[in-house]
Steps between C-alpha positions, in 0.01 A plus 500: 500500500756758619471368858547146374806602303649673803452182702648292221803725484558457872457123487743462212764732641715228656526309173502779244678792658785574730544872522830670550720782394867505422765448242754252377827490312640780714236755406234678697339835561832645625714330233287619208581215261458541128216247470196488728241224466160555656192281496304212646549123529524441124814712526635377833466130412386325821626145537773525237838411647681681650306740723669831575655445846486871578122501458377146575148614585452639151562166325694694241708273284858575407416333167201715408504694176638825650806316628548322168463825305743677733759226451458489122525879465763558774275731699503558874157398627262597775222243485223618733223286350268340753209263475152640540583858406248712317543844349400680819754308708782595264446860600372476858665190643315294758522347845469123536299326769822429692580872506766491229502826306529461123662803341362630169677333210500825305726656764788285368503697173722806474608752238811292423298183435545397138260205464170421671290193429144509634286187539174598666122510458373146551430550872306825473144465624594161655486365146753221546335378819165503323634315197647229721194474723225510239674346199811299586490344844315165487367534855310821431467566127223414260399613153217730611710686758788532255269644235359757743847600615655535156208655312326710767762595758825530307417751221465785749811390689708492183400852401615626840815288472591662168490847652696386806776339292528816291542700820777263620686528169475878506643509853785270395584742219484796737735329746740375233470730197796345316409137559380241255160386628331176402156382608525121512186291464407159636576150379181318408349239733218364284530367144359667193127543471335188362739259674360192666485465877841494666586241770787716631248772581197279559279732295203424285522619140258781582703622795824470303348737247397746770847504656660546159273794424583652840870477424447650155310791654771563760767491230305746285455728801874508569581556133261796496655641817848475351387673183332780693812554711725474192691207649596185305296195598668160540222261401570176686146375439562489126852365544377211716256358246532123520672524839198527731451285808346227285804466271672220691878520485465813285310688772641828632244520782406236756153355517339403828801289600732698727862463386646704786654191658704436185592865457294545186238749609174527690170375363344722231825698483799504264748216486875547465459443125232768493734748666777421254260551211370824650857627539574431133192691388581794728859509371372508141269791582792693649666507159 
């Protein structure tokens, strides 16, 4: 299954990730802004208008939750979030197929950084690619494959993910010992367990339940990592109850319909409303 997941990750790269490194709002590794946001596509906000013109390949929105939090709290921001990042990439960086070098996101954090939000973990072990391939994409998913992926493959991945997220949080604290650090979770895609099949996701009731349980397990893993690292956890999964992709005009995440053309997010990713809601929850957890 690991080879299949690697292939799935490659095949989905054009749609799901656009890797980059950089900053916005006048900040960067040399500017050492007070607020650094690191993470993957649920932080960067692909398809939400307007895309950062300084880093167009990253599909990083200027209306994602880091930008909204920075504006609301009058903080100078370096948003280096990039789609497709996992915990290893935050530390090591990567080189894209076109030769572009992606600098480690953690390198943007310095001793004068005062706030760091971290949104990471879902891509470790090619988990997101596997979830999409085996559970969510109608051209490839079915109930049996989704069950094997979520119940047989993912438990071991999540245990490794927990340790990796703890390591990231500890390095953030080492780099910025006086900073507030918040581990930010993921908005939910699937509705609560027991919900009927969802046309916006095209899932059977059985597969809806499997996806929901996967999201619950990921959320619990991140909460445990935050507790172990003694970092407050911003629980967006709990906060987004009733706002999953099946919630119609109350949804904070897109279903299978891509809303990029209208500036409201990529498929199976946060909408503009989801980013606004995430920003409010983060602001509350900052005190």
